[in-house]
C-alpha positions, 0 to 999 in steps of 0.5 A: 932914907935908902932903907925906907925906899927898900922897905916900902918897895915891897908894900902893896901900893893899893889901898886895902880895907882894914878893921877899925877895931884893930887900928883902935886897939893899937892906940889904946882904944882910940881911933882918932888917936891912931889916925892922928899918929898915922897922919903925923908920920905921913906928913914926915914921910912926904917931906922926906921923900919930896926933899930927897926927890928934889935933891936927886933931880937937881943933880941932873938939872941943866940950866939953859938960857933960852926956852928953845934949848929945853931937852928931856933928861932921861935920868930925871924921868927914870927917877920921877917914875921910881918915886911915882911907883912908891906907895902913898906916904899915908899908906906907908904910915898905916903899914908902919903903924899896923906892924908896930914899927911906929912909936909915939908918946904923950907930951906931959902938960902941966895944968899950971902952965895952961892957965 
């Protein structure tokens, strides 16, 4: 996962307009297929980043018995800010797809198994 964080830190977190024809060409001329692939990857990235963030925040978590004893933890704030600055998982998936770093394949369906 560290490799992913290092790769995406140089991505521009702002949305840019793309040519739909370029996107559809990478998915055999089917824009819906391209969007489905990017959406699936974005969901995977969301889960990975969320789990990693929760794991890191739990390392610094201090559990108190009363509400009055809740204090700000600067390490937790710094980690949260770092993850907030990362590009949206949908943008990361789009960059991966457009740079041909995202592979996908079709599942083989038997017509007999559908009936």
